[in-house]
MINU-304945 format. One line per 5 residues: their letters; for each residue y, x, z of C-alpha. Coordinates in nm, 3 decimals. Layout:
residues N
a) Y:X:Z ~ ...
end
This chain:
residues 650
xxxxx) -0.004:-0.002:-0.001 ~ 0.340:0.133:-0.096 ~ 0.565:0.246:0.194 ~ 0.862:0.203:-0.042 ~ 0.857:-0.168:-0.136
xxxxx) 1.215:-0.188:-0.267 ~ 1.197:0.137:-0.469 ~ 0.869:0.022:-0.629 ~ 0.979:-0.328:-0.704 ~ 1.086:-0.442:-1.061
xxxxx) 1.444:-0.501:-1.167 ~ 1.596:-0.648:-1.490 ~ 1.885:-0.469:-1.652 ~ 2.017:-0.672:-1.945 ~ 1.737:-0.749:-2.187
xxxxx) 1.482:-0.505:-2.028 ~ 1.262:-0.534:-1.720 ~ 1.197:-0.215:-1.534 ~ 0.870:-0.162:-1.345 ~ 1.051:0.003:-1.054
xxxxx) 1.390:0.140:-0.936 ~ 1.323:0.507:-1.012 ~ 1.555:0.650:-1.276 ~ 1.518:0.983:-1.453 ~ 1.888:1.026:-1.524
xxxxx) 2.040:1.234:-1.802 ~ 2.047:1.615:-1.764 ~ 2.024:1.924:-1.981 ~ 1.690:2.061:-2.086 ~ 1.804:2.316:-2.353
xxxxx) 1.498:2.211:-2.555 ~ 1.684:2.121:-2.879 ~ 1.637:2.347:-3.182 ~ 1.911:2.365:-3.441 ~ 2.066:2.057:-3.282
xxxxx) 1.761:1.832:-3.322 ~ 1.511:1.688:-3.074 ~ 1.176:1.870:-3.045 ~ 0.816:1.814:-2.941 ~ 0.917:1.959:-2.604
xxxxx) 1.159:1.668:-2.554 ~ 0.886:1.421:-2.626 ~ 0.638:1.592:-2.392 ~ 0.896:1.639:-2.119 ~ 1.001:1.271:-2.109
xxxxx) 0.649:1.147:-2.159 ~ 0.535:1.342:-1.846 ~ 0.789:1.138:-1.636 ~ 0.702:0.814:-1.799 ~ 0.335:0.882:-1.738
xxxxx) 0.430:0.962:-1.381 ~ 0.572:0.615:-1.333 ~ 0.951:0.638:-1.381 ~ 1.096:0.290:-1.440 ~ 1.386:0.409:-1.653
xxxxx) 1.436:0.733:-1.842 ~ 1.777:0.833:-1.979 ~ 1.761:1.128:-2.206 ~ 2.011:1.417:-2.208 ~ 2.339:1.371:-2.401
xxxxx) 2.350:1.321:-2.769 ~ 2.684:1.447:-2.907 ~ 2.849:1.189:-3.130 ~ 3.078:1.410:-3.343 ~ 3.075:1.751:-3.512
xxxxx) 3.376:1.867:-3.303 ~ 3.150:1.860:-2.994 ~ 2.894:2.136:-2.952 ~ 2.963:2.270:-2.601 ~ 2.644:2.469:-2.583
xxxxx) 2.387:2.601:-2.828 ~ 2.094:2.367:-2.763 ~ 2.257:2.025:-2.752 ~ 2.117:1.729:-2.947 ~ 2.358:1.660:-3.229
xxxxx) 2.332:1.276:-3.254 ~ 2.582:1.270:-3.535 ~ 2.327:1.413:-3.775 ~ 2.111:1.151:-3.953 ~ 1.795:1.362:-3.935
xxxxx) 1.773:1.318:-3.555 ~ 1.602:0.983:-3.598 ~ 1.262:1.139:-3.653 ~ 1.290:1.327:-3.327 ~ 1.410:1.013:-3.154
xxxxx) 1.097:0.835:-3.264 ~ 0.876:1.104:-3.120 ~ 1.048:1.067:-2.783 ~ 1.053:0.688:-2.767 ~ 0.694:0.646:-2.891
xxxxx) 0.577:0.892:-2.628 ~ 0.764:0.716:-2.342 ~ 0.684:0.362:-2.453 ~ 0.313:0.453:-2.452 ~ 0.337:0.452:-2.073
xxxxx) 0.547:0.143:-2.034 ~ 0.879:0.300:-1.934 ~ 1.217:0.202:-2.067 ~ 1.407:0.480:-2.239 ~ 1.779:0.512:-2.321
xxxxx) 1.983:0.776:-2.491 ~ 2.301:0.909:-2.345 ~ 2.592:0.916:-2.585 ~ 2.871:1.171:-2.527 ~ 3.160:1.382:-2.655
xxxxx) 3.256:1.661:-2.414 ~ 3.610:1.684:-2.539 ~ 3.796:1.979:-2.388 ~ 3.500:2.063:-2.165 ~ 3.342:2.269:-2.436
xxxxx) 3.378:2.556:-2.680 ~ 3.436:2.604:-3.045 ~ 3.205:2.902:-3.043 ~ 2.905:2.713:-3.194 ~ 3.091:2.457:-3.402
xxxxx) 3.361:2.684:-3.537 ~ 3.606:2.392:-3.489 ~ 3.888:2.317:-3.250 ~ 3.821:2.098:-2.947 ~ 3.936:1.733:-2.918
xxxxx) 4.097:1.601:-2.595 ~ 4.350:1.348:-2.476 ~ 4.597:1.631:-2.403 ~ 4.617:2.006:-2.468 ~ 4.484:2.093:-2.115
xxxxx) 4.241:2.387:-2.098 ~ 3.926:2.350:-1.894 ~ 3.912:2.612:-1.616 ~ 3.559:2.722:-1.713 ~ 3.578:2.727:-2.088
xxxxx) 3.952:2.835:-2.103 ~ 4.004:2.703:-2.457 ~ 4.309:2.484:-2.533 ~ 4.204:2.167:-2.711 ~ 4.404:1.966:-2.960
xxxxx) 4.550:1.627:-2.854 ~ 4.395:1.371:-3.085 ~ 4.605:1.102:-3.247 ~ 4.534:0.742:-3.353 ~ 4.329:0.831:-3.649
xxxxx) 4.098:1.063:-3.452 ~ 4.065:0.806:-3.184 ~ 3.950:0.556:-3.438 ~ 3.706:0.811:-3.583 ~ 3.574:0.890:-3.234
xxxxx) 3.511:0.522:-3.156 ~ 3.324:0.485:-3.481 ~ 3.116:0.792:-3.412 ~ 2.988:0.641:-3.087 ~ 2.890:0.326:-3.275
xxxxx) 2.721:0.522:-3.549 ~ 2.503:0.726:-3.312 ~ 2.427:0.407:-3.121 ~ 2.291:0.259:-3.439 ~ 2.089:0.570:-3.493
xxxxx) 1.937:0.540:-3.140 ~ 1.841:0.185:-3.221 ~ 1.673:0.304:-3.541 ~ 1.491:0.575:-3.335 ~ 1.333:0.319:-3.103
xxxxx) 1.548:0.356:-2.797 ~ 1.580:0.054:-2.563 ~ 1.949:0.113:-2.546 ~ 2.214:0.374:-2.473 ~ 2.425:0.498:-2.191
xxxxx) 2.783:0.599:-2.250 ~ 2.884:0.904:-2.054 ~ 3.225:0.873:-1.895 ~ 3.141:1.100:-1.606 ~ 3.124:1.467:-1.534
xxxxx) 3.172:1.625:-1.878 ~ 3.317:1.373:-2.126 ~ 3.628:1.307:-2.335 ~ 3.619:0.954:-2.198 ~ 3.638:1.097:-1.842
xxxxx) 3.926:1.319:-1.963 ~ 4.114:1.013:-2.084 ~ 4.049:0.841:-1.748 ~ 4.165:1.141:-1.541 ~ 4.539:1.188:-1.475
xxxxx) 4.477:1.561:-1.464 ~ 4.365:1.586:-1.824 ~ 4.547:1.281:-1.972 ~ 4.919:1.356:-1.988 ~ 4.984:1.123:-2.281
xxxxx) 5.281:0.893:-2.301 ~ 5.144:0.648:-2.563 ~ 4.921:0.346:-2.504 ~ 4.632:0.573:-2.403 ~ 4.818:0.737:-2.118
xxxxx) 5.008:0.661:-1.802 ~ 4.869:0.352:-1.634 ~ 4.503:0.318:-1.549 ~ 4.468:0.032:-1.794 ~ 4.597:0.264:-2.068
xxxxx) 4.377:0.549:-1.965 ~ 4.071:0.320:-1.968 ~ 4.155:0.179:-2.315 ~ 3.948:0.425:-2.514 ~ 3.637:0.374:-2.288
xxxxx) 3.661:-0.007:-2.331 ~ 3.703:0.041:-2.713 ~ 3.390:0.264:-2.719 ~ 3.193:0.007:-2.511 ~ 3.287:-0.277:-2.741
xxxxx) 3.194:-0.077:-3.056 ~ 2.869:0.040:-2.915 ~ 2.769:-0.316:-2.812 ~ 2.853:-0.443:-3.157 ~ 2.639:-0.159:-3.310
xxxxx) 2.328:-0.226:-3.105 ~ 2.342:-0.599:-3.070 ~ 2.247:-0.811:-2.768 ~ 1.886:-0.716:-2.741 ~ 1.940:-0.356:-2.631
xxxxx) 2.065:-0.213:-2.303 ~ 2.413:-0.066:-2.276 ~ 2.512:0.127:-1.968 ~ 2.805:0.343:-1.856 ~ 2.799:0.644:-1.631
xxxxx) 3.118:0.685:-1.422 ~ 3.249:0.963:-1.202 ~ 3.343:0.805:-0.867 ~ 3.523:1.096:-0.716 ~ 3.619:1.427:-0.899
xxxxx) 3.745:1.604:-0.584 ~ 4.027:1.775:-0.771 ~ 4.400:1.732:-0.749 ~ 4.534:1.447:-0.974 ~ 4.181:1.367:-1.070
xxxxx) 3.982:1.044:-1.061 ~ 3.938:0.916:-0.704 ~ 3.719:0.636:-0.575 ~ 3.978:0.357:-0.579 ~ 4.046:0.410:-0.953
xxxxx) 3.676:0.440:-1.023 ~ 3.616:0.105:-0.864 ~ 3.896:-0.047:-1.069 ~ 3.745:0.095:-1.388 ~ 3.405:-0.043:-1.290
xxxxx) 3.565:-0.390:-1.263 ~ 3.719:-0.350:-1.610 ~ 3.387:-0.252:-1.751 ~ 3.208:-0.557:-1.601 ~ 3.485:-0.784:-1.726
xxxxx) 3.429:-0.664:-2.083 ~ 3.095:-0.845:-2.078 ~ 2.928:-0.577:-2.287 ~ 2.762:-0.364:-2.020 ~ 2.424:-0.416:-1.840
xxxxx) 2.445:-0.156:-1.560 ~ 2.663:0.112:-1.416 ~ 2.546:0.462:-1.330 ~ 2.746:0.688:-1.097 ~ 2.821:1.057:-1.035
xxxxx) 3.039:1.276:-0.824 ~ 3.241:1.578:-0.923 ~ 3.334:1.702:-1.267 ~ 3.187:1.977:-1.473 ~ 3.323:2.231:-1.462
xxxxx) 3.580:2.249:-1.183 ~ 3.364:2.081:-0.910 ~ 3.022:2.128:-1.077 ~ 2.872:2.220:-0.740 ~ 2.918:1.858:-0.632
xxxxx) 2.723:1.717:-0.926 ~ 2.408:1.916:-0.882 ~ 2.435:2.001:-0.508 ~ 2.209:2.267:-0.358 ~ 2.001:2.253:-0.042
xxxxx) 2.314:2.353:0.154 ~ 2.446:1.999:0.090 ~ 2.293:1.703:0.289 ~ 2.069:1.460:0.098 ~ 2.240:1.140:-0.003
xxxxx) 2.584:1.305:0.011 ~ 2.715:1.103:-0.283 ~ 2.605:0.755:-0.173 ~ 2.956:0.650:-0.081 ~ 3.026:0.628:-0.454
xxxxx) 2.762:0.374:-0.563 ~ 2.821:0.187:-0.239 ~ 3.190:0.125:-0.316 ~ 3.119:0.035:-0.682 ~ 2.830:-0.200:-0.599
xxxxx) 3.055:-0.392:-0.358 ~ 3.301:-0.442:-0.636 ~ 3.077:-0.557:-0.926 ~ 2.768:-0.764:-0.976 ~ 2.607:-0.529:-1.232
xxxxx) 2.317:-0.319:-1.119 ~ 2.433:0.018:-0.995 ~ 2.246:0.351:-1.000 ~ 2.301:0.581:-0.707 ~ 2.255:0.957:-0.712
xxxxx) 2.278:1.236:-0.452 ~ 1.988:1.478:-0.417 ~ 1.703:1.238:-0.352 ~ 1.393:1.452:-0.289 ~ 1.136:1.209:-0.158
xxxxx) 1.063:0.836:-0.205 ~ 1.137:0.744:0.156 ~ 1.497:0.871:0.123 ~ 1.532:0.674:-0.202 ~ 1.392:0.362:-0.036
xxxxx) 1.641:0.395:0.248 ~ 1.931:0.407:0.005 ~ 1.822:0.086:-0.158 ~ 1.736:-0.088:0.170 ~ 2.076:-0.009:0.308
xxxxx) 2.245:-0.159:0.002 ~ 2.405:0.148:-0.135 ~ 2.267:0.096:-0.487 ~ 2.020:-0.108:-0.694 ~ 1.842:0.189:-0.864
xxxxx) 1.805:0.553:-0.764 ~ 1.858:0.843:-0.990 ~ 1.598:1.115:-0.925 ~ 1.623:1.412:-1.156 ~ 1.526:1.731:-0.970
xxxxx) 1.265:1.536:-0.764 ~ 1.093:1.438:-1.090 ~ 1.128:1.781:-1.242 ~ 0.943:1.910:-0.935 ~ 0.688:1.627:-0.950
xxxxx) 0.660:1.421:-1.261 ~ 0.436:1.178:-1.063 ~ 0.711:1.106:-0.806 ~ 0.726:0.736:-0.887 ~ 0.355:0.676:-0.933
xxxxx) 0.283:0.835:-0.594 ~ 0.541:0.611:-0.432 ~ 0.379:0.303:-0.598 ~ 0.039:0.408:-0.474 ~ 0.159:0.464:-0.116
xxxxx) 0.115:0.843:-0.148 ~ 0.480:0.942:-0.087 ~ 0.366:1.220:0.145 ~ 0.188:1.386:-0.162 ~ 0.509:1.422:-0.364
xxxxx) 0.579:1.785:-0.441 ~ 0.916:1.844:-0.283 ~ 1.219:1.951:-0.479 ~ 1.379:2.235:-0.272 ~ 1.729:2.185:-0.390
xxxxx) 1.732:2.562:-0.475 ~ 1.868:2.515:-0.831 ~ 1.717:2.847:-0.929 ~ 1.524:2.744:-1.241 ~ 1.669:2.411:-1.335
xxxxx) 2.046:2.451:-1.303 ~ 2.040:2.830:-1.297 ~ 1.813:2.870:-1.592 ~ 1.992:2.623:-1.814 ~ 2.322:2.797:-1.720
xxxxx) 2.172:3.113:-1.865 ~ 2.098:2.936:-2.199 ~ 1.728:2.916:-2.127 ~ 1.492:2.627:-2.124 ~ 1.477:2.427:-1.805
xxxxx) 1.220:2.523:-1.543 ~ 1.130:2.464:-1.178 ~ 1.040:2.687:-0.887 ~ 0.771:2.465:-0.755 ~ 0.644:2.317:-1.081
xxxxx) 0.514:2.582:-1.324 ~ 0.479:2.329:-1.610 ~ 0.834:2.207:-1.603 ~ 1.014:2.269:-1.928 ~ 0.692:2.383:-2.095
xxxxx) 0.506:2.052:-2.111 ~ 0.442:2.089:-2.485 ~ 0.298:2.442:-2.448 ~ -0.077:2.430:-2.386 ~ -0.223:2.659:-2.123
xxxxx) -0.533:2.853:-2.211 ~ -0.861:2.664:-2.146 ~ -1.080:2.796:-1.866 ~ -1.359:3.014:-1.999 ~ -1.609:2.828:-1.774
xxxxx) -1.589:2.623:-1.463 ~ -1.756:2.678:-1.125 ~ -1.676:3.044:-1.088 ~ -1.657:3.204:-0.744 ~ -1.292:3.313:-0.698
xxxxx) -1.138:3.516:-0.413 ~ -0.764:3.495:-0.384 ~ -0.617:3.761:-0.158 ~ -0.273:3.671:-0.024 ~ -0.142:3.338:0.100
xxxxx) 0.214:3.349:-0.034 ~ 0.340:3.128:-0.317 ~ 0.152:3.328:-0.591 ~ -0.175:3.323:-0.406 ~ -0.156:2.956:-0.302
xxxxx) -0.057:2.847:-0.647 ~ -0.347:3.036:-0.801 ~ -0.590:2.897:-0.547 ~ -0.479:2.541:-0.581 ~ -0.491:2.554:-0.967
xxxxx) -0.822:2.728:-0.983 ~ -0.985:2.485:-0.742 ~ -0.840:2.186:-0.924 ~ -1.003:2.326:-1.248 ~ -1.349:2.326:-1.079
xxxxx) -1.375:2.680:-0.948 ~ -1.510:2.768:-0.601 ~ -1.209:2.927:-0.435 ~ -1.160:3.117:-0.107 ~ -0.812:3.205:-0.017
xxxxx) -0.760:3.500:0.227 ~ -0.444:3.568:0.426 ~ -0.395:3.863:0.667 ~ -0.146:3.671:0.887 ~ -0.240:3.378:1.096
xxxxx) -0.076:3.129:0.869 ~ 0.000:3.076:0.495 ~ 0.340:3.094:0.339 ~ 0.436:3.463:0.294 ~ 0.805:3.537:0.235
xxxxx) 0.873:3.174:0.158 ~ 0.857:3.100:0.532 ~ 1.059:3.412:0.607 ~ 1.339:3.289:0.382 ~ 1.327:2.949:0.536
xxxxx) 1.418:3.087:0.875 ~ 1.768:3.173:0.767 ~ 2.059:2.939:0.835 ~ 2.083:2.675:0.567 ~ 1.760:2.771:0.386
xxxxx) 1.510:2.562:0.585 ~ 1.411:2.339:0.292 ~ 1.270:2.642:0.115 ~ 0.973:2.621:0.358 ~ 0.869:2.295:0.197
xxxxx) 0.717:2.500:-0.083 ~ 0.465:2.653:0.155 ~ 0.387:2.319:0.307 ~ 0.326:2.152:-0.027 ~ 0.121:2.440:-0.166
xxxxx) -0.101:2.451:0.141 ~ -0.156:2.080:0.113 ~ -0.250:2.116:-0.254 ~ -0.497:2.389:-0.165 ~ -0.668:2.179:0.101
xxxxx) -0.677:1.870:-0.117 ~ -0.833:2.066:-0.403 ~ -1.107:2.204:-0.176 ~ -0.993:2.563:-0.125 ~ -1.165:2.742:0.157
xxxxx) -0.880:2.900:0.356 ~ -0.939:3.199:0.583 ~ -0.642:3.334:0.773 ~ -0.617:3.636:1.000 ~ -0.847:3.838:0.753
xxxxx) -0.756:4.180:0.631 ~ -0.937:4.205:0.300 ~ -1.065:4.534:0.162 ~ -1.299:4.631:-0.116 ~ -1.601:4.641:0.116
xxxxx) -1.550:4.285:0.219 ~ -1.523:4.168:-0.139 ~ -1.841:4.361:-0.236 ~ -2.029:4.179:0.047 ~ -1.891:3.841:-0.062
xxxxx) -1.959:3.908:-0.434 ~ -1.691:3.683:-0.598 ~ -1.691:3.678:-0.974 ~ -1.307:3.698:-0.986 ~ -1.053:3.849:-0.751
xxxxx) -0.691:3.751:-0.773 ~ -0.469:3.998:-0.588 ~ -0.151:3.835:-0.456 ~ -0.075:4.064:-0.164 ~ 0.304:4.046:-0.197
xxxxx) 0.565:4.310:-0.122 ~ 0.695:4.510:0.166 ~ 1.056:4.620:0.251 ~ 1.159:4.950:0.091 ~ 1.374:5.174:0.305
xxxxx) 1.672:5.309:0.101 ~ 1.707:5.691:0.084 ~ 2.055:5.683:0.223 ~ 1.926:5.521:0.543 ~ 1.725:5.833:0.634
xxxxx) 1.564:5.777:0.977 ~ 1.844:5.585:1.135 ~ 1.702:5.330:1.374 ~ 2.012:5.122:1.340 ~ 1.934:5.051:0.970
xxxxx) 1.690:4.757:0.923 ~ 1.583:4.517:0.648 ~ 1.671:4.144:0.618 ~ 1.304:4.069:0.669 ~ 1.312:4.258:0.996
xxxxx) 1.584:4.025:1.113 ~ 1.419:3.703:0.998 ~ 1.071:3.803:1.118 ~ 1.208:3.899:1.465 ~ 1.132:4.271:1.446
xxxxx) 1.504:4.342:1.487 ~ 1.784:4.168:1.671 ~ 2.115:4.326:1.566 ~ 2.417:4.255:1.791 ~ 2.786:4.344:1.780
xxxxx) 2.935:4.468:1.459 ~ 2.687:4.433:1.179 ~ 2.708:4.533:0.812 ~ 2.481:4.347:0.572 ~ 2.437:4.546:0.253
xxxxx) 2.379:4.323:-0.053 ~ 2.203:4.495:-0.338 ~ 2.021:4.184:-0.467 ~ 2.314:3.952:-0.515 ~ 2.138:3.640:-0.392
xxxxx) 2.061:3.442:-0.074 ~ 1.885:3.730:0.109 ~ 2.211:3.889:0.212 ~ 2.434:3.584:0.242 ~ 2.193:3.372:0.439
xxxxx) 2.113:3.649:0.687 ~ 2.490:3.714:0.716 ~ 2.534:3.351:0.814 ~ 2.241:3.370:1.048 ~ 2.385:3.676:1.232
xxxxx) 2.728:3.523:1.247 ~ 2.577:3.216:1.406 ~ 2.426:3.444:1.673 ~ 2.765:3.583:1.758 ~ 2.772:3.904:1.554
xxxxx) 3.085:4.023:1.382 ~ 2.957:4.040:1.022 ~ 3.071:4.224:0.716 ~ 2.886:4.196:0.384 ~ 2.914:4.484:0.138
xxxxx) 2.794:4.510:-0.214 ~ 2.811:4.747:-0.511 ~ 2.881:4.450:-0.728 ~ 3.215:4.281:-0.814 ~ 3.139:3.996:-0.573
xxxxx) 2.904:3.933:-0.287 ~ 2.604:3.719:-0.376 ~ 2.689:3.713:-0.745 ~ 2.389:3.504:-0.849 ~ 2.492:3.225:-0.623
xxxxx) 2.720:3.111:-0.897 ~ 2.415:3.025:-1.111 ~ 2.269:2.797:-0.838 ~ 2.607:2.642:-0.756 ~ 2.600:2.792:-0.406
xxxxx) 2.906:3.015:-0.445 ~ 3.165:2.763:-0.340 ~ 2.977:2.665:-0.025 ~ 2.904:3.025:0.074 ~ 3.267:3.128:0.035
xxxxx) 3.389:2.837:0.254 ~ 3.124:2.891:0.517 ~ 3.185:3.266:0.523 ~ 3.555:3.214:0.572 ~ 3.498:2.965:0.850
xxxxx) 3.256:3.202:1.026 ~ 3.487:3.498:0.990 ~ 3.242:3.696:0.766 ~ 3.425:3.984:0.590 ~ 3.332:4.085:0.239
xxxxx) 3.362:4.426:0.078 ~ 3.287:4.484:-0.287 ~ 3.235:4.777:-0.526 ~ 3.089:5.012:-0.263 ~ 2.772:5.217:-0.249
xxxxx) 2.627:5.358:0.078 ~ 2.580:5.736:0.056 ~ 2.450:5.817:0.404 ~ 2.393:5.658:0.745 ~ 2.438:5.875:1.050
xxxxx) 2.341:5.763:1.402 ~ 2.626:5.796:1.651 ~ 2.427:5.719:1.964 ~ 2.577:5.375:2.006 ~ 2.550:5.269:1.638
xxxxx) 2.570:5.406:1.287 ~ 2.838:5.560:1.076 ~ 2.807:5.457:0.714 ~ 2.948:5.669:0.439 ~ 3.066:5.420:0.172
xxxxx) 3.171:5.529:-0.183 ~ 3.415:5.291:-0.357 ~ 3.268:5.363:-0.699 ~ 3.566:5.247:-0.914 ~ 3.805:5.499:-0.750
xxxxx) 3.579:5.756:-0.590 ~ 3.734:5.687:-0.250 ~ 3.503:5.748:0.049 ~ 3.531:5.565:0.389 ~ 3.317:5.609:0.698
xxxxx) 3.322:5.281:0.900 ~ 3.107:5.241:1.211 ~ 2.880:4.957:1.294 ~ 2.632:4.866:1.567 ~ 2.374:4.792:1.297
xxxxx) 2.320:4.781:0.917 ~ 2.095:4.519:0.765 ~ 1.973:4.590:0.410 ~ 1.909:4.337:0.137 ~ 1.751:4.572:-0.114
xxxxx) 1.456:4.585:-0.358 ~ 1.100:4.578:-0.219 ~ 0.787:4.766:-0.305 ~ 0.461:4.599:-0.418 ~ 0.174:4.591:-0.176
xxxxx) -0.080:4.706:-0.429 ~ -0.329:4.916:-0.234 ~ -0.606:4.666:-0.268 ~ -0.549:4.638:-0.640 ~ -0.576:5.014:-0.672
xxxxx) -0.882:5.023:-0.457 ~ -1.050:4.757:-0.676 ~ -0.947:4.911:-1.013 ~ -1.297:5.068:-1.072 ~ -1.499:4.812:-0.868
xxxxx) -1.640:4.609:-1.155 ~ -1.473:4.289:-1.048 ~ -1.266:4.084:-1.286 ~ -0.923:4.137:-1.128 ~ -0.591:3.967:-1.176
xxxxx) -0.270:4.096:-1.009 ~ 0.012:3.841:-0.967 ~ 0.342:3.783:-0.800 ~ 0.519:4.050:-0.595 ~ 0.198:4.259:-0.586
xxxxx) 0.258:4.309:-0.953 ~ 0.637:4.337:-0.940 ~ 0.859:4.205:-0.663 ~ 1.071:3.917:-0.801 ~ 1.174:3.567:-0.708
xxxxx) 0.946:3.276:-0.616 ~ 0.938:3.120:-0.963 ~ 0.768:3.429:-1.115 ~ 0.506:3.412:-0.844 ~ 0.428:3.048:-0.892
xxxxx) 0.414:3.071:-1.271 ~ 0.187:3.376:-1.268 ~ -0.050:3.217:-1.014 ~ -0.081:2.911:-1.226 ~ -0.132:3.100:-1.548
xxxxx) -0.390:3.337:-1.405 ~ -0.590:3.054:-1.254 ~ -0.574:2.848:-1.573 ~ -0.725:3.126:-1.779 ~ -1.025:3.196:-1.558
end
């Protein structure tokens, strides 16, 4: 019996009936090739339809040649997209889900790099990220733009979509017309809210005329941009009322923030509380009678159920939760919400990967973004497999191998599974990362893996057990930097988080990795009362936090905690003073050397693989696979992917 009765109940939006309230809302996948939909799109959306999503809204389809904000966008203005549309809609409809296409023109929130054309916008206001001045469009271009939405909507109808969603939210020329910050016009499309909403209402009317009464038309609105002179909630509510009064729209979707200036609000990381954006759909739902979609980092069915039960929204947008577990909705329907693979809110492979112009992925789901790519078939089933190491690589390998029918024993030297995942989760603000270990251990036990903890495996033990395959996932250990010499005051971040060291007083955290290791430990030490400075050889502390949309939050929290930051420096030597350590720091742009003193130095530096067992087994006659940090120390996604692939090929 479902423990989420509202979430799993049907709902009608316009002419379509949804099987449940779970929505896979629009987001970038970077799966398009030469501007056209691909087999990967079809496989990606099909996986979520098969997994029970009631409504799927595909990523944006650009409606006009002047809009190509990134390389791998779907160019809906090209007639040849219809074939790809059919592949997507046929795949989704085969599982009973409703599928819509999102229509958009990014306006000034884009670049002419790929199109070779100037940008269109309501006013010549450059976006702070793209830094390209757009051209203010006139009456003829406005008419052309409205017609382009209608034309692509007709194309979506021909491609089998159940309807379309018009984006007027985080990255849209329609949002730019709505926002006083980007709309500085003095004609009948500027000034008053009614004027600024005029283009949106024109597009809505044209799209409805194009698709007719038997398809769904929705609109996605930004409820709060959180920027000066931007769209705020009261105006968003007024626009929602105008949209409903048009009589052309079947539902309203919501968002918070705007790409690019407050992008960190749109796809909030684990540092932001779940449900943080619910005040937006709540206010809009109280103002209109249309069904309203709420978003805000929903990572489990119970949380989504609570949002519905409390009346915040009528449907719940779950993107990262369904990237992590395509069966999110089906498990909720079957009353197995506890089995949902948890989205960590880490943003490492979904947001971060797309931001690097790569295909979308997921730290906890090795198949995400590669649904159309077949894994190698197992050579034969029922093999005896020993997996050594209970971190993310080892647990993923063990769970996958057991699910494929192998007899798997997982060995871990410590008294518990989890490896460095649990270490990372001990830092301030990183607790949700530990859900990966919980989920992987549950998968192992459900698949029938024999788990043996507190066992230090060597070659003799394996020879006695006689497995057919050994997967070495023994992880990595801290590497002491040469400049630290034998100073007892210099320790590793893992020493701090694993309670082998307890720095006090003035502490320098040295950030060589540019990610959460240094910044989260700095926050942890500051919370313990230390006076913390973070130093890095890079231009900025935690430089990769920008990819995961954690930079803004880190900077604010660091300022509030009094954490100092020093950039462009390299440690040359550490000298014990008897009461602490003197660190010789080279400012590499200028060659200037300083020698500040601290009570302790905590290093966030590269690790070394624990590969002794692999070397010991190299001539043993076993079939051996080395994965994760034991192969090369990297981030968790590499460990999970390698574990999955190694097990799939046995």
